[in-house]
MARKOL-758336 format. One record per residue (C-alpha): residue number from 1; x, y, z. Coordinates in steps of 0.02 Angstrom, whole numbers, m for minus. Layout:
(NUM,(X,Y,Z)) ...
***
This chain:
(1,(201,m1475,m1152)) (2,(294,m1500,m1317)) (3,(262,m1321,m1367)) (4,(330,m1261,m1201)) (5,(487,m1363,m1225)) (6,(513,m1288,m1397)) (7,(494,m1110,m1331)) (8,(568,m1101,m1157)) (9,(539,m945,m1054)) (10,(662,m800,m1061)) (11,(723,m838,m886)) (12,(756,m1015,m940)) (13,(846,m955,m1096)) (14,(953,m842,m989)) (15,(995,m982,m869)) (16,(1042,m1093,m1015)) (17,(1148,m955,m1089)) (18,(1242,m926,m926)) (19,(1282,m1110,m915)) (20,(1333,m1136,m1095)) (21,(1407,m965,m1139)) (22,(1392,m1013,m1321)) (23,(1263,m1126,m1398)) (24,(1362,m1148,m1559)) (25,(1483,m1289,m1525)) (26,(1539,m1453,m1599)) (27,(1512,m1625,m1526)) (28,(1555,m1793,m1596)) (29,(1399,m1862,m1512)) (30,(1248,m1769,m1447)) (31,(1213,m1802,m1262)) (32,(1043,m1865,m1207)) (33,(912,m1732,m1168)) (34,(911,m1656,m993)) (35,(824,m1768,m866)) (36,(727,m1617,m798)) (37,(722,m1692,m625)) (38,(769,m1845,m527)) (39,(877,m1867,m374)) (40,(1043,m1833,m460)) (41,(980,m1673,m542)) (42,(909,m1601,m380)) (43,(1066,m1647,m285)) (44,(1162,m1540,m410)) (45,(1038,m1400,m378)) (46,(1073,m1416,m191)) (47,(1260,m1411,m228)) (48,(1236,m1250,m327)) (49,(1132,m1176,m186)) (50,(1278,m1207,m68)) (51,(1398,m1133,m196)) (52,(1295,m974,m211)) (53,(1283,m967,m21)) (54,(1474,m959,m15)) (55,(1495,m836,m157)) (56,(1350,m714,m173)) (57,(1301,m747,7)) (58,(1471,m686,65)) (59,(1462,m535,m49)) (60,(1289,m493,19)) (61,(1363,m498,195)) (62,(1500,m370,162)) (63,(1400,m233,247)) (64,(1448,m314,413)) (65,(1632,m297,370)) (66,(1611,m122,301)) (67,(1545,m66,470)) (68,(1669,m166,574)) (69,(1823,m116,475)) (70,(1773,66,497)) (71,(1801,43,684)) (72,(1971,m46,676)) (73,(2056,27,522)) (74,(2114,205,499)) (75,(2043,209,323)) (76,(1906,304,234)) (77,(1739,226,193)) (78,(1785,233,10)) (79,(1946,135,37)) (80,(1855,0,136)) (81,(1723,m13,0)) (82,(1857,m65,m124)) (83,(1871,m231,m33)) (84,(1689,m277,m64)) (85,(1688,m200,m237)) (86,(1837,m307,m288)) (87,(1743,m464,m236)) (88,(1598,m424,m353)) (89,(1711,m362,m494)) (90,(1812,m522,m496)) (91,(1657,m632,m484)) (92,(1588,m559,m645)) (93,(1755,m536,m734)) (94,(1835,m703,m691)) (95,(1668,m793,m699)) (96,(1661,m773,m888)) (97,(1823,m873,m905)) (98,(1776,m996,m767)) (99,(1616,m1040,m858)) (100,(1705,m1066,m1023)) (101,(1837,m1175,m940)) (102,(1695,m1282,m872)) (103,(1622,m1297,m1047)) (104,(1793,m1358,m1105)) (105,(1793,m1500,m978)) (106,(1889,m1425,m831)) (107,(1746,m1410,m706)) (108,(1825,m1512,m566)) (109,(1989,m1417,m576)) (110,(1906,m1245,m584)) (111,(1781,m1280,m446)) (112,(1905,m1361,m327)) (113,(2027,m1218,m348)) (114,(1889,m1090,m318)) (115,(1826,m1180,m162)) (116,(2002,m1194,m92)) (117,(2032,m1008,m121)) (118,(1869,m963,m35)) (119,(1912,m1061,121)) (120,(2090,m993,117)) (121,(2020,m817,102)) (122,(1921,m833,264)) (123,(2063,m907,365)) (124,(2188,m779,299)) (125,(2067,m637,337)) (126,(2066,m696,518)) (127,(2253,m657,525)) (128,(2242,m484,447)) (129,(2272,m321,538)) (130,(2318,m198,399)) (131,(2210,m131,258)) (132,(2316,m205,117)) (133,(2305,m374,200)) (134,(2115,m368,207)) (135,(2110,m310,25)) (136,(2215,m455,m37)) (137,(2139,m590,74)) (138,(1956,m541,68)) (139,(1945,m436,m89)) (140,(2060,m520,m215)) (141,(2069,m699,m150)) (142,(1882,m713,m115)) (143,(1839,m625,m278)) (144,(1942,m749,m380)) (145,(1860,m892,m287)) (146,(1686,m823,m321)) (147,(1721,m806,m506)) (148,(1782,m985,m520)) (149,(1646,m1068,m417)) (150,(1489,m974,m466)) (151,(1486,m991,m656)) (152,(1564,m1165,m650)) (153,(1430,m1230,m532)) (154,(1288,m1146,m626)) (155,(1355,m1216,m789)) (156,(1344,m1395,m729)) (157,(1174,m1375,m647)) (158,(1091,m1300,m800)) (159,(1134,m1451,m907)) (160,(1013,m1555,m802)) (161,(858,m1451,m839)) (162,(758,m1378,m981)) (163,(575,m1362,m937)) (164,(611,m1335,m752)) (165,(771,m1238,m775)) (166,(696,m1075,m712)) (167,(637,m1160,m552)) (168,(806,m1244,m527)) (169,(903,m1083,m554)) (170,(783,m990,m440)) (171,(809,m1113,m298)) (172,(997,m1117,m324)) (173,(1018,m928,m323)) (174,(922,m911,m160)) (175,(1085,m973,m86)) (176,(1130,m788,m79)) (177,(989,m770,47)) (178,(1053,m918,148)) (179,(1230,m850,155)) (180,(1171,m671,176)) (181,(1078,m720,334)) (182,(1195,m851,410)) (183,(1359,m756,397)) (184,(1296,m589,468)) (185,(1211,m684,610)) (186,(1375,m770,650)) (187,(1465,m603,651)) (188,(1332,m522,759)) (189,(1341,m655,895)) (190,(1522,m713,887)) (191,(1625,m554,868)) (192,(1575,m487,1040)) (193,(1608,m654,1126)) (194,(1759,m732,1038)) (195,(1829,m589,936)) (196,(1848,m558,750)) (197,(1990,m683,712)) (198,(1897,m834,781)) (199,(1734,m774,706)) (200,(1815,m780,534)) (201,(1885,m952,571)) (202,(1713,m1014,620)) (203,(1646,m945,457)) (204,(1789,m1032,369)) (205,(1740,m1199,444)) (206,(1558,m1174,390)) (207,(1619,m1129,217)) (208,(1734,m1281,211)) (209,(1598,m1403,266)) (210,(1466,m1337,144)) (211,(1585,m1329,m4)) (212,(1648,m1506,29)) (213,(1466,m1562,25)) (214,(1436,m1464,m136)) (215,(1590,m1536,m220)) (216,(1535,m1713,m177)) (217,(1361,m1683,m249)) (218,(1418,m1612,m417)) (219,(1427,m1727,m567)) (220,(1453,m1666,m745)) (221,(1327,m1734,m869)) (222,(1384,m1685,m1045)) (223,(1553,m1701,m1132)) (224,(1670,m1554,m1158)) (225,(1628,m1438,m1303)) (226,(1716,m1308,m1406)) (227,(1648,m1133,m1378)) (228,(1647,m980,m1489)) (229,(1730,m809,m1471)) (230,(1723,m704,m1313)) (231,(1655,m551,m1403)) (232,(1518,m535,m1533)) (233,(1564,m371,m1616)) (234,(1403,m364,m1714)) (235,(1306,m335,m1552)) (236,(1377,m159,m1543)) (237,(1284,m114,m1703)) (238,(1118,m141,m1614)) (239,(1049,14,m1529)) (240,(948,m88,m1404)) (241,(1100,m184,m1343)) (242,(1207,m26,m1327)) (243,(1072,60,m1226)) (244,(1057,m96,m1120)) (245,(1244,m101,m1082)) (246,(1247,81,m1027)) (247,(1091,53,m923)) (248,(1158,m98,m829)) (249,(1324,m11,m800)) (250,(1235,133,m713)) (251,(1118,15,m622)) (252,(1259,m87,m546)) (253,(1351,72,m496)) (254,(1213,103,m370)) (255,(1134,m63,m324)) (256,(1257,m122,m191)) (257,(1274,41,m94)) (258,(1135,m2,28)) (259,(1202,m178,57)) (260,(1372,m106,106)) (261,(1315,47,204)) (262,(1147,4,283)) (263,(1231,m49,445)) (264,(1340,105,461)) (265,(1194,218,415)) (266,(1092,141,556)) (267,(1231,185,678)) (268,(1244,362,607)) (269,(1062,400,651)) (270,(1082,338,829)) (271,(1022,158,817)) (272,(1115,22,911)) (273,(1234,m109,843)) (274,(1101,m246,849)) (275,(990,m145,733)) (276,(1142,m114,623)) (277,(1170,m301,600)) (278,(985,m339,583)) (279,(965,m211,444)) (280,(1079,m311,330)) (281,(1007,m479,384)) (282,(828,m424,346)) (283,(878,m347,180)) (284,(958,m510,126)) (285,(817,m619,193)) (286,(677,m531,98)) (287,(781,m554,m59)) (288,(701,m726,m69)) (289,(540,m642,m127)) (290,(631,m524,m243)) (291,(725,m663,m332)) (292,(575,m774,m363)) (293,(421,m664,m387)) (294,(481,m543,m524)) (295,(552,m683,m632)) (296,(390,m781,m614)) (297,(285,m630,m664)) (298,(403,m593,m809)) (299,(395,m771,m874)) (300,(209,m796,m853)) (301,(129,m628,m886)) (302,(228,m472,m932)) (303,(396,m511,m1012)) (304,(568,m478,m939)) (305,(603,m307,m1014)) (306,(430,m244,m968)) (307,(469,m278,m784)) (308,(658,m249,m779)) (309,(653,m63,m817)) (310,(511,m16,m696)) (311,(586,m119,m555)) (312,(753,m32,m581)) (313,(673,140,m579)) (314,(575,97,m422)) (315,(735,38,m338)) (316,(814,207,m374)) (317,(664,299,m303)) (318,(668,192,m146)) (319,(852,229,m114)) (320,(820,417,m134)) (321,(685,406,0)) (322,(816,326,114)) (323,(883,499,155)) (324,(722,536,251)) (325,(744,387,368)) (326,(784,440,546)) (327,(698,309,655)) (328,(701,121,686)) (329,(531,97,603)) (330,(586,196,452)) (331,(745,94,437)) (332,(646,m68,449)) (333,(526,m15,311)) (334,(671,37,200)) (335,(770,m126,213)) (336,(612,m229,187)) (337,(560,m138,28)) (338,(733,m108,m43)) (339,(787,m288,m12)) (340,(643,m353,m119)) (341,(669,m232,m264)) (342,(860,m244,m266)) (343,(851,m433,m270)) (344,(726,m423,m412)) (345,(844,m314,m514)) (346,(986,m438,m493)) (347,(875,m587,m536)) (348,(804,m507,m695)) (349,(972,m449,m765)) (350,(1031,m608,m854)) (351,(856,m647,m918)) (352,(846,m472,m994)) (353,(1004,m504,m1097)) (354,(922,m658,m1171)) (355,(763,m560,m1208)) (356,(864,m437,m1313)) (357,(947,m575,m1412)) (358,(852,m644,m1561)) (359,(975,m786,m1593)) (360,(989,m902,m1440)) (361,(1160,m956,m1505)) (362,(1225,m782,m1464)) (363,(1146,m764,m1293)) (364,(1290,m843,m1197)) (365,(1421,m731,m1276)) (366,(1316,m577,m1245)) (367,(1290,m622,m1063)) (368,(1479,m640,m1046)) (369,(1502,m468,m1125)) (370,(1370,m397,m1008)) (371,(1458,m475,m858)) (372,(1617,m383,m907)) (373,(1527,m215,m917)) (374,(1436,m247,m752)) (375,(1599,m291,m665)) (376,(1666,m115,m691)) (377,(1505,m37,m627)) (378,(1516,m143,m470)) (379,(1697,m98,m437)) (380,(1676,92,m447)) (381,(1503,119,m371)) (382,(1527,88,m184)) (383,(1696,178,m175)) (384,(1619,331,m258)) (385,(1481,327,m128)) (386,(1609,312,11)) (387,(1704,462,m58)) (388,(1543,564,m65)) (389,(1507,523,117)) (390,(1682,575,170)) (391,(1670,736,68)) (392,(1523,798,172)) (393,(1587,743,343)) (394,(1489,581,357)) (395,(1324,639,284)) (396,(1247,506,172)) (397,(1131,619,72)) (398,(1245,644,m80)) (399,(1287,459,m91)) (400,(1103,415,m81)) (401,(1064,544,m214)) (402,(1202,477,m327)) (403,(1137,299,m313)) (404,(958,351,m341)) (405,(1004,452,m496)) (406,(1110,315,m577)) (407,(977,183,m541)) (408,(837,290,m613)) (409,(944,338,m763)) (410,(989,156,m788)) (411,(806,107,m780)) (412,(760,240,m909)) (413,(895,175,m1027)) (414,(834,m3,m1002)) (415,(660,56,m1049)) (416,(734,142,m1203)) (417,(820,m22,m1248)) (418,(652,m108,m1240)) (419,(573,23,m1354)) (420,(720,11,m1475)) (421,(692,m176,m1481)) (422,(502,m185,m1498)) (423,(443,m8,m1535)) (424,(307,84,m1439)) (425,(200,m70,m1417)) (426,(139,m76,m1238)) (427,(84,m257,m1244)) (428,(240,m325,m1326)) (429,(304,m464,m1214)) (430,(495,m477,m1213)) 
***
């Protein structure tokens, strides 16, 4: 047990790095060691689960809005995609600063402001009728809220765990599954009966209730600390890290396309609206397996980098095969398989940064740098796909090809980063 505590798993190191952003800091008095359990600690985990439900869960539900806005707005698919892309971009980009503000002792301010903006976003979206209104209310406002809440909540939670940090983070991040199922289900059943405005208000009330509960459950455990610089310039002299950055940029260019367009693709091949909604719900639900199983296998048996690259390549291959889907059964198989692999890619990403970093004191800064790179991949990928669909009169084949190619290329570069780090040693566990 002592040896395990001295050498935590790479997933645990990544979780710690996300929460701390920089392990080099100054304290007048060291806090007590993490309790690694207990009622208070698991209540904070529950709070973080609710936070992820109302940040990543909402992002994972955007496919519902992508399809619906296509029927009420005179805008291209690419333009509509910018709304969802902005949500993800701001989560990663603002999240770096939100996490550091939490480290400095401003958790309650940052989290409360983020929660208020998220609720405001939903109620303001219910009043929107023009594209620019949806973009500001749902894209910008919700994106800012996500960035503030997500990293702030994860920061506090991770201070309660060491040995069981991987389990705690795993349970907390399955909140994206909770939100990714609840919110599309609400849209599916409420929009036809009470209309879009009141559907958004009902979602807003659910968001308000769950975030109030989360806010009440959070309690910071350690005193504020002084963090280091935002950028570690020396990282750019490492070939493995540069290959990794390019790889994750390409990967995140393609990973969210299916989440945004699965519903509209189902309609394009003649399936009904129920199947369209269910495609996204199933894809999000099976993400529970994808978020837990790959990280467990990486920690226990294979190493993060040894799994991250193959899973990314497989995800690209799966999305290329999507172009052959023309039936309900084919669509069902696709969303089941893709949902697992895409969730695995997202879960392994932060752990892979830690695996490439020899000095744990630098892991937090490098994850922040990686978040910044990823944010730009997220913001350009879906709009490019939308433009490709429009360019060929609604055919998805070029968008699917684009996503498959960038995911496969990203996976190859991630594999190259692993080789640059460890050499051609098949059994090297990183």
